[in-house]
C-alpha positions in Angstrom: 30.1 48.9 32.1 34.1 49.0 31.5 34.3 52.0 34.2 32.4 49.6 36.6 35.3 46.9 35.8 38.0 49.3 36.2 36.8 50.2 39.5 36.8 46.7 40.4 40.1 46.1 39.2 40.2 44.5 35.8 42.4 46.2 33.3 42.7 45.4 30.0 45.6 47.5 29.5 47.7 45.7 32.0 50.4 43.4 30.3 51.9 39.9 30.8 54.6 40.1 28.7 56.2 37.5 26.1 58.5 34.6 28.0 61.4 32.7 26.5 59.6 30.7 23.8 56.7 31.3 22.0 54.5 29.3 20.1 51.4 29.9 17.7 48.2 28.4 17.8 45.6 28.1 15.1 42.8 27.2 15.8 40.1 25.9 13.8 40.8 27.3 10.5 39.7 24.4 8.9 37.3 24.8 5.3 34.4 24.1 7.0 34.6 28.1 8.8 37.0 29.7 5.8 35.4 28.3 2.1 32.4 29.6 1.4 31.0 26.8 0.0 30.0 26.0 3.4 27.7 27.7 5.3 29.7 28.7 8.6 32.1 30.5 6.6 29.8 33.5 5.5 32.3 35.6 7.3 34.1 38.8 5.9 35.3 39.0 9.1 36.7 35.4 9.1 38.5 35.5 5.9 40.4 38.9 6.9 41.3 36.6 10.1 42.6 33.6 8.0 44.7 36.2 5.5 46.4 38.1 8.5 46.8 34.6 10.3 48.6 33.4 7.5 51.6 36.5 7.7 52.1 35.5 10.8 52.9 31.9 10.7 55.2 32.5 8.1 56.8 34.9 10.5 56.6 32.1 13.5 58.1 29.6 11.1 61.2 32.0 9.4 61.6 32.4 13.3 61.6 28.5 13.8 59.1 29.2 16.7 56.3 25.8 16.3 52.8 26.3 14.8 50.1 24.2 15.9 47.2 23.3 14.0 43.7 22.3 14.9 40.4 21.6 13.2 37.5 19.6 15.0 35.3 16.4 13.8 33.8 13.3 15.1 33.0 10.2 13.6 29.5 10.9 13.5 26.3 11.9 15.8 26.7 9.8 18.1 30.2 10.8 19.3 29.8 14.2 18.5 29.0 16.4 21.6 25.5 17.7 22.0 26.5 21.4 19.8 23.7 23.6 19.3 25.4 24.2 15.9 23.7 21.8 13.7 26.3 22.0 11.0 29.0 21.5 13.3 27.1 18.3 14.2 26.7 17.5 10.2 29.6 18.6 8.5 32.7 17.9 10.8 33.0 14.3 10.1 36.8 12.8 9.8 38.1 12.8 5.9 35.3 15.1 5.2 36.4 18.1 3.1 35.0 20.8 5.9 37.9 19.0 8.1 40.5 20.0 5.3 43.0 22.9 7.3 43.4 26.1 5.0 46.1 26.1 2.6 46.7 29.4 3.6 47.7 29.1 6.7 48.6 25.2 7.4 52.0 24.2 6.1 51.9 20.4 6.1 55.9 20.4 5.5 56.4 22.0 9.3 53.1 22.2 11.2 51.7 20.0 14.0 48.4 19.1 13.8 45.7 17.9 16.4 42.1 16.7 16.1 40.0 17.9 18.8 35.8 17.1 19.7 35.7 19.8 22.5 35.9 23.7 21.7 39.0 24.2 23.7 42.4 23.3 20.9 43.7 21.3 24.2 41.0 19.1 25.8 41.1 15.7 24.8 44.5 16.5 22.8 47.9 16.3 23.6 49.1 19.9 23.1 49.9 21.2 26.2 52.2 17.8 26.2 53.8 18.9 23.3 54.2 22.8 24.4 55.9 21.2 27.5 58.2 19.0 25.2 59.3 22.0 23.2 59.7 24.6 26.5 56.8 27.0 25.4 55.9 29.1 28.0 54.1 31.7 25.5 51.4 31.3 23.0 49.8 33.5 19.5 46.4 32.4 20.0 44.7 32.5 16.6 41.3 31.2 14.6 37.8 31.2 14.8 35.5 31.5 16.0 36.5 34.3 18.6 33.3 33.6 20.9 33.5 29.9 20.9 36.7 27.9 20.5 39.5 30.9 20.2 38.1 31.7 23.6 37.9 28.2 25.3 41.5 28.2 23.7 42.5 31.2 25.9 41.2 30.4 28.9 42.9 26.9 28.4 46.1 28.0 27.8 45.8 30.3 30.2 45.0 27.8 33.4 48.3 25.6 32.0 50.2 28.8 33.6 51.2 29.8 29.9 51.6 33.3 28.8 48.9 34.2 26.2 48.8 36.7 23.9 45.8 37.4 21.0 46.6 38.8 17.8 43.6 41.2 17.3 43.5 40.9 13.6 43.9 37.0 13.6 40.8 35.8 15.0 37.2 36.3 13.8 33.6 35.4 14.2 30.1 35.0 12.8 29.7 38.7 13.1 32.7 41.3 14.8 31.0 42.7 17.7 31.1 39.4 19.0 34.8 38.7 17.8 35.5 42.9 20.3 33.3 41.8 23.0 35.3 39.0 23.5 38.8 40.3 23.0 37.9 43.3 25.2 37.1 40.8 27.8 40.1 38.0 27.8 42.2 41.2 27.5 40.7 41.8 31.4 41.5 39.2 32.5 43.7 36.2 30.9 45.6 37.7 27.5 47.8 40.7 25.9 45.4 41.1 22.7 47.8 42.7 20.8 48.1 44.1 17.3 49.3 41.7 14.2 52.3 44.5 13.6 53.7 43.7 17.1 53.1 39.6 17.2 55.0 40.1 13.5 57.4 42.2 15.1 58.1 40.2 18.1 59.0 36.9 16.0 60.9 39.5 13.8 63.4 41.0 16.3 64.5 37.6 17.7 65.0 35.0 15.0 66.9 32.5 16.7 65.0 33.0 20.3 62.6 30.5 19.3 64.7 28.0 17.5 66.4 25.2 18.8 70.1 24.8 18.7 71.9 21.8 17.1 74.7 20.6 18.9 77.6 21.7 16.3 76.1 25.3 16.7 76.7 25.6 20.5 80.3 27.0 21.8 82.7 24.4 21.4 85.1 25.0 24.7 81.9 24.5 27.3 80.7 21.4 28.0 77.1 20.7 27.9 74.4 18.5 29.4 73.1 16.4 27.4 70.7 14.0 29.7 70.5 13.0 33.9 68.7 9.9 34.5 69.1 8.2 37.6 71.9 10.5 38.9 74.1 10.2 35.5 75.0 13.6 33.9 76.5 12.9 30.4 78.3 15.9 29.1 80.0 16.9 25.5 82.9 18.9 25.4 84.8 19.7 22.0 87.0 16.7 22.5 85.2 13.7 24.6 81.7 13.0 26.5 82.1 12.4 30.0 79.5 10.1 32.0 79.2 10.6 35.7 77.6 8.3 38.1 76.8 8.7 41.1 76.7 5.5 43.4 72.6 5.1 43.4 73.1 5.5 39.7 75.8 2.7 39.5 74.0 0.3 41.8 70.6 0.6 38.8 73.1 0.6 36.0 74.5 -3.0 37.5 71.0 -4.4 38.2 69.8 -3.6 35.1 72.9 -5.3 33.3 72.4 -8.3 35.1 68.5 -8.8 34.7 69.5 -7.9 30.8 71.8 -10.9 30.7 69.3 -13.1 33.2 66.3 -12.5 30.3 69.2 -13.0 27.6 69.7 -16.5 29.2 66.5 -17.1 29.4 65.5 -16.4 25.6 68.4 -18.6 24.3 67.3 -21.8 26.8 63.6 -21.2 25.7 64.8 -21.1 21.9 67.2 -24.7 22.4 63.8 -26.3 24.2 66.2 -27.2 27.0 66.2 -26.4 31.0 68.4 -23.9 32.5 71.4 -25.3 34.4 70.7 -26.1 38.1 
């Protein structure tokens, strides 16, 4: 079968490559999947993935890269989707223990958390908007299960135009065979499947690449664009801040100031209980 895929042009060895800024997505490492007290958390393969991901997110945080966590939850069977896995419908409730994130991979002082109701970390959440705000073009997708929510998240990340990296040791499934089959398939189509060592090496080799540069750390002799709105460009230099307005921006600014003055005057009139001057 693999030979036929290659004949058709699929190539799991082709590389997408890293972009400019990266984030780590941790999909559903919640206690319902990672705490052996729960029926879905009996997989040693998932436990290994949690421990490996803990190493990856430590490297990502040290490099200043965003770490995004998701968990699946709903309020009742009524708002749950038509899951064929009964434990998901029964145990994944808002505020219940099964929805708590695993402390091995979750840092509440650093990570950003999104709740989801569907398989993909992107579906029905603001994850895509958050990544855009952070100027992220590369995501490392981890979590469980490989054949379910991780795969769905990989496909959606690809569909958003992101460069998708999958650390092979950082996602887990109920059976390792399902994990391996899905990694091979996404490697043919959507993602670079990499070793954990290579992924940690990426963050270790460029510790400032993923960190937002504070204004105080920028070269003092070069102006930097702070904002550009309605044709107004604001630049900060070593000793001054300059604002340049285009004619359109100047006209818009004047109009807004006039509108603000009218609104303030109307508020004062309303408070006095008098009519404005005619």
